[in-house]
C-alpha positions as CSV (number, residue, x, y, z in Angstrom):
1,M,91.8,103.6,-49.5
2,K,89.2,101.3,-48.0
3,R,90.2,98.6,-45.9
4,A,88.6,95.2,-46.7
5,S,86.2,94.2,-43.8
6,L,87.3,91.2,-42.1
7,P,84.6,88.5,-41.9
8,I,83.5,87.6,-38.3
9,V,84.1,84.0,-37.6
10,I,82.3,82.2,-34.7
11,K,83.7,79.1,-33.6
12,P,81.3,76.2,-32.6
13,R,82.0,76.4,-28.9
14,M,81.0,80.2,-29.1
15,T,77.6,79.3,-30.9
16,H,76.8,76.8,-28.1
17,L,77.5,79.6,-25.4
18,L,75.3,82.2,-27.3
19,V,72.4,79.6,-27.7
20,F,72.6,78.9,-23.9
21,I,72.5,82.6,-23.1
22,F,69.6,83.3,-25.5
23,S,67.6,80.2,-24.1
24,L,68.2,81.4,-20.5
25,L,67.1,85.1,-21.1
26,T,64.1,83.7,-23.0
27,F,63.2,81.5,-19.9
28,W,63.5,84.5,-17.5
29,A,61.5,86.7,-19.7
30,C,58.8,84.2,-20.5
31,P,58.2,82.2,-17.3
32,K,55.7,79.2,-17.6
33,P,52.2,79.9,-16.4
34,E,51.1,78.8,-12.8
35,P,49.1,75.7,-12.8
36,E,45.4,76.0,-12.4
37,P,44.5,75.5,-8.7
38,L,42.5,72.4,-7.7
39,P,38.9,72.9,-6.7
40,P,38.2,72.6,-3.2
41,V,37.2,69.0,-2.0
42,E,33.6,68.4,-1.1
43,C,33.2,67.3,2.6
44,E,30.6,65.4,4.4
45,T,28.3,67.0,6.8
46,G,30.0,67.9,10.0
47,Y,33.3,68.7,8.2
48,H,34.7,71.7,6.3
49,T,37.5,72.2,3.8
50,C,40.9,73.0,5.3
51,G,44.6,72.7,4.4
52,E,46.8,75.1,2.2
53,D,44.9,74.1,-1.1
54,S,41.6,73.3,0.4
55,Q,42.2,69.8,-0.4
56,E,41.5,68.4,3.2
57,C,38.4,67.9,5.3
58,C,38.6,68.9,9.0
59,L,36.0,68.3,11.6
60,D,33.7,71.3,12.3
61,T,33.4,72.8,15.9
62,S,30.4,73.5,18.0
63,A,29.9,75.8,20.9
64,H,30.3,74.8,24.5
65,G,28.0,77.3,26.0
66,F,25.0,75.5,27.6
67,D,23.0,77.2,30.3
68,W,21.3,74.3,32.5
69,E,18.3,74.6,34.6
70,L,17.0,71.8,37.2
71,H,13.3,70.9,37.3
72,L,12.1,68.9,40.5
73,I,9.0,66.9,40.0
74,G,7.1,64.7,42.3
75,G,8.5,63.2,45.6
76,N,8.9,60.0,47.6
77,L,11.8,58.7,45.4
78,S,10.2,59.6,42.1
79,H,12.7,59.2,39.3
80,F,12.8,59.5,35.5
81,M,14.3,57.1,32.9
82,D,14.2,58.3,29.4
83,V,13.7,61.6,27.4
84,W,12.4,62.3,24.1
85,I,12.9,65.9,22.5
86,E,10.5,66.8,19.8
87,N,11.4,70.5,20.0
88,A,12.3,73.2,22.7
89,N,8.6,73.3,23.6
90,D,7.6,69.9,23.5
91,I,9.8,67.5,25.7
92,W,8.6,64.0,26.9
93,V,10.3,62.4,29.9
94,V,9.1,59.0,31.3
95,G,9.8,57.1,34.5
96,D,8.1,56.6,37.9
97,I,6.3,60.0,39.4
98,H,4.8,60.1,42.9
99,A,3.0,63.5,43.1
100,D,0.5,64.7,45.8
101,S,-2.3,64.3,43.1
102,G,-1.5,60.7,42.4
103,L,0.8,58.3,40.4
104,Y,2.0,59.3,37.0
105,N,4.7,57.9,34.5
106,L,5.0,60.6,31.9
107,A,5.9,64.4,32.2
108,R,5.6,66.6,29.2
109,W,6.9,70.1,28.8
110,D,5.1,72.6,26.7
111,G,7.7,75.4,27.0
112,E,6.4,76.8,30.3
113,N,5.0,73.9,32.4
114,W,5.1,70.2,32.9
115,K,1.9,68.1,32.3
116,L,1.8,64.8,34.2
117,T,-0.1,61.9,32.7
118,A,-0.8,58.4,33.9
119,I,-0.5,55.8,31.1
120,M,-2.6,52.9,32.5
121,P,-4.4,50.9,29.9
122,S,-4.5,48.0,32.2
123,G,-5.9,49.9,35.2
124,Y,-2.5,50.5,37.0
125,V,0.5,52.8,36.7
126,S,3.7,51.2,35.7
127,R,7.0,52.7,35.6
128,I,7.9,53.6,31.9
129,N,11.5,52.9,31.2
130,S,11.7,54.1,27.6
131,L,9.6,55.6,24.8
132,F,9.8,55.9,20.9
133,K,7.7,58.2,18.7
134,F,6.9,57.5,15.1
135,S,4.4,60.2,15.0
136,E,1.7,61.8,17.4
137,T,-0.5,58.9,16.6
138,N,2.1,56.1,17.0
139,I,3.9,56.2,20.2
140,W,5.5,53.2,22.0
141,F,6.3,52.9,25.7
142,A,8.2,50.3,27.8
143,A,6.1,49.7,30.7
144,N,8.3,47.3,33.0
145,S,8.4,44.1,30.8
146,L,5.5,44.8,28.4
147,P,5.0,47.4,25.5
148,I,2.2,50.1,25.4
149,Q,1.3,51.6,22.1
150,Y,-0.7,54.9,21.5
151,D,-2.3,54.9,18.4
152,G,-3.8,58.6,18.5
153,S,-7.0,57.7,20.5
154,Q,-6.2,54.9,22.9
155,Y,-3.2,53.1,24.9
156,I,-2.9,49.4,23.8
157,H,-1.1,47.0,26.4
158,Y,0.5,44.2,24.7
159,T,0.7,41.1,26.8
160,P,1.3,37.4,26.3
161,S,-2.2,36.6,26.6
162,N,-3.3,39.2,23.9
163,S,-0.5,39.6,21.5
164,Q,2.0,36.7,22.3
165,Y,4.7,39.2,23.5
166,P,6.9,37.0,25.4
167,G,7.2,39.3,28.6
168,G,9.2,38.3,31.6
169,N,12.2,40.6,30.9
170,D,12.2,44.5,31.7
171,I,12.4,46.6,28.5
172,Y,15.0,49.2,28.7
173,D,15.0,50.6,25.2
174,I,12.9,50.8,22.0
175,W,13.9,51.6,18.4
176,G,12.1,51.3,15.0
177,S,12.8,52.3,11.5
178,S,9.0,52.0,10.9
179,P,5.8,50.9,12.5
180,S,6.5,47.4,10.9
181,D,10.2,47.1,12.0
182,I,10.5,47.7,15.8
183,Y,13.2,46.2,18.3
184,F,12.7,46.1,22.1
185,A,15.9,45.3,24.2
186,G,15.7,44.4,27.8
187,A,16.9,42.4,30.6
188,N,18.9,39.0,30.4
189,G,20.0,39.7,27.0
190,S,16.4,39.8,25.5
191,V,15.8,41.5,22.1
192,V,12.3,41.1,20.7
193,H,11.4,42.2,17.0
194,Y,7.9,43.5,15.9
195,D,7.1,43.1,12.2
196,G,3.7,45.0,12.6
197,T,1.8,41.9,13.3
198,V,4.0,39.3,15.3
199,F,6.4,39.7,18.0
200,R,9.4,37.5,17.9
201,S,12.2,36.9,20.3
202,L,15.9,36.9,19.0
203,W,18.6,34.9,20.3
204,T,21.5,37.5,21.1
205,G,24.0,35.2,22.7
206,T,24.3,37.2,25.9
207,T,22.4,37.3,29.1
208,V,23.6,40.9,30.0
209,D,20.9,43.2,30.4
210,L,20.6,45.1,27.2
211,R,19.8,48.9,28.0
212,E,20.6,50.8,24.8
213,I,19.9,50.6,20.9
214,H,22.0,52.5,18.5
215,V,21.4,52.3,14.6
216,S,23.4,53.2,11.6
217,D,21.9,55.9,9.3
218,D,21.2,53.1,6.7
219,G,19.7,50.9,9.4
220,E,21.9,48.0,8.4
221,H,24.0,47.9,11.7
222,I,22.1,47.6,15.0
223,F,24.1,47.8,18.0
224,F,22.9,46.8,21.6
225,Q,24.7,48.1,24.6
226,G,24.4,46.2,27.9
227,R,25.4,46.2,31.4
228,H,24.4,44.7,34.7
229,N,23.7,47.1,37.6
230,S,24.7,44.4,40.1
231,G,28.0,43.0,39.0
232,Y,30.3,44.1,36.5
233,A,29.3,42.3,33.2
234,S,29.0,44.6,30.3
235,V,28.7,44.0,26.5
236,L,28.4,45.7,23.1
237,I,26.9,43.6,20.3
238,E,25.8,44.3,16.8
239,L,23.0,42.7,14.7
240,Y,24.0,42.9,11.0
241,E,22.6,40.7,8.1
242,G,20.4,38.8,10.6
243,R,23.3,37.8,12.8
244,F,24.5,39.0,16.3
245,N,28.2,39.5,16.6
246,T,29.9,40.4,20.0
247,I,32.0,43.7,19.5
248,Y,33.0,44.0,23.2
249,E,32.6,42.1,26.4
250,C,34.0,42.4,29.8
251,E,33.3,40.9,33.2
252,T,35.4,43.4,35.4
253,L,34.7,46.9,36.6
254,Y,38.4,48.0,35.9
255,P,40.4,47.5,33.0
256,E,42.4,44.2,33.1
257,N,44.0,41.8,30.5
258,G,43.7,44.1,27.7
259,N,40.1,45.1,28.2
260,Y,38.8,48.7,28.8
261,G,36.5,47.6,31.9
262,Y,32.8,48.3,32.5
263,V,30.9,49.9,29.7
264,Y,28.3,52.4,30.9
265,S,26.9,53.9,27.7
266,S,27.4,54.3,23.9
267,Y,26.6,56.8,21.2
268,L,26.7,56.1,17.4
269,W,27.5,58.7,14.8
270,D,28.4,57.9,11.1
271,D,30.7,54.9,11.1
272,T,31.9,55.0,14.8
273,I,30.3,54.0,18.0
274,Y,31.6,55.8,21.0
275,S,31.4,53.9,24.4
276,S,32.1,55.2,27.9
277,T,34.3,52.8,29.7
278,M,36.3,52.7,32.8
279,A,39.4,53.4,30.8
280,G,37.9,56.2,28.8
281,I,36.0,56.9,25.6
282,W,36.5,53.7,23.5
283,Q,35.9,54.6,19.8
284,Y,35.1,51.7,17.5
285,N,34.8,52.1,13.6
286,Y,32.6,49.3,12.6
287,V,33.3,49.6,9.0
288,E,37.0,49.5,9.1
289,K,37.0,47.3,12.3
290,T,39.5,49.8,13.9
291,H,39.5,51.3,17.4
292,H,41.2,53.6,19.7
293,L,40.7,55.1,23.3
294,V,40.4,58.7,24.2
295,P,42.5,59.5,27.2
296,D,41.0,58.3,30.5
297,E,41.1,61.8,32.2
298,I,38.1,62.7,30.4
299,S,35.7,60.1,32.3
300,Q,37.9,60.9,35.5
301,V,36.3,64.3,35.8
302,A,33.0,62.7,35.8
303,Q,34.1,60.4,38.7
304,K,34.3,57.7,36.3
305,Y,30.4,57.5,35.9
306,I,29.5,58.7,32.5
307,K,26.0,57.2,32.3
308,V,24.6,58.8,29.2
309,I,26.0,60.1,26.0
310,A,23.7,62.0,23.7
311,G,24.6,64.5,20.8
312,N,24.0,65.7,17.2
313,N,27.1,64.5,15.6
314,A,30.8,63.5,16.1
315,N,31.6,67.1,16.8
316,D,28.8,67.9,19.3
317,Y,27.9,65.5,21.8
318,I,27.5,65.5,25.7
319,M,28.7,63.0,28.3
320,A,26.5,63.1,31.3
321,G,27.7,61.6,34.7
322,N,26.2,60.9,37.9
323,W,25.2,64.1,39.9
324,F,24.4,65.6,36.6
325,K,28.2,66.5,35.5
326,F,28.2,67.4,32.0
327,I,31.2,67.0,29.5
328,H,30.7,68.6,26.0
329,Y,33.1,67.8,23.1
330,N,33.0,70.3,20.1
331,G,35.3,68.5,17.9
332,V,38.5,69.9,19.2
333,D,38.3,69.9,23.2
334,Y,36.1,69.1,26.1
335,H,34.4,71.4,28.2
336,F,33.4,70.5,31.8
337,N,30.1,72.1,33.2
338,Q,29.3,71.4,36.8
339,Q,26.6,74.1,37.3
340,I,24.0,71.7,38.5
341,I,26.1,69.9,41.1
342,Q,27.1,73.2,42.6
343,M,23.3,73.5,43.2
344,I,22.6,70.1,44.6
345,G,26.0,68.9,45.9
346,E,27.7,65.7,45.2
347,G,26.3,62.4,45.9
348,N,22.7,63.7,45.9
349,A,21.5,62.7,42.3
350,K,21.5,59.8,39.8
351,L,21.3,60.1,36.2
352,Y,19.4,57.5,34.0
353,G,18.6,58.8,30.6
354,G,19.1,61.9,28.2
355,D,18.6,63.2,24.7
356,M,19.9,66.1,22.6
357,K,18.6,67.7,19.6
358,G,20.2,70.9,18.1
359,D,20.8,73.3,20.9
360,I,18.7,71.7,23.4
361,A,19.7,68.8,25.7
362,V,17.8,67.2,28.3
363,F,18.8,64.6,30.9
364,C,16.9,62.9,33.7
365,G,17.1,61.0,36.9
366,S,16.6,61.5,40.5
367,V,17.6,64.0,43.1
368,L,17.8,63.1,46.9
369,N,17.1,65.5,49.8
370,T,17.4,62.7,52.3
371,S,18.4,59.1,52.1
372,T,14.8,58.1,52.1
373,S,13.0,60.8,50.0
374,G,13.6,62.9,46.9
375,Y,12.3,64.2,43.6
376,G,12.4,63.3,39.9
377,G,14.9,65.2,38.4
378,I,15.0,66.9,34.8
379,V,17.8,69.1,33.8
380,I,17.5,71.1,30.6
381,G,20.4,72.7,28.9
382,R,20.0,75.6,26.3
383,R,22.9,76.8,23.9
């Protein structure tokens, strides 16, 4: 006799439990697909992608390894003031050169030798403080208080009588966006603009000697860095939209009352201007109007006399101090090079100008062998 099968009765509570177990098994067996990774961010020049998901931009680094060589030119307290690097085999250095063969104010390196030239359109050799090249046929020189232009065939000396150039104040730096937009910065806060036809003096609001010009990539922001060699006044002013604004000014050598002390030199990259002060390297972002100070031990190594800052970008620049001490920043750390000072000794050299282009850096000044005689000094660094 067959037994009647009993019906299977599942209570509601049991139903819920089975559904939960089935859902859990399904989740384990069929996990959700991984989300698609985000594409790496695009970084500006001088930065690279970084971070776990390549969603950040980190500053590139550059090599520290410069090998320096010293060139001595002239005698009788010759000295050089400014450098223009065209390439490794075409370097221009200007100043005041007293050689056995005569007086000169330009030394040009061809990769093997220095060629000396006397630029003297008015019949006498003046010290040249600065130069700026648009091309081989349009070069400007600052000869004491007056500009000289080389047009490819001749040198033209602009004076108050032949051009209405105001004169009276030594010119320390030249910059131009084009032959019809040139600025001359000089003593007593002087700035003169040339539009290709007329020279016009601009009111800067300062009487501090303006020694450097630094310009943003778009040409909209023009900075003039100034300092007195006698006394402790220093200043950083900005020309923007036709008006001069004071960014920094100080009347003291050492930091006090919230300032950073005397400013020796500046360097502009991207939206930040880097200034060598007695407190350290002061970095000012002119777009965001923010600033901060790099620790002062950096400048201490150079005996607090970082005279020139030159570089390629924010992760590759050199701070050069008196006696030809060099500090290279590679985006991460600072490297101190005293190769030249080991050759000449401390206190026997002064530095006035410099330039850096790619893997070539050139700085200039004077090297003393006694208190009354010496040479023009040019130091070339190759990486």
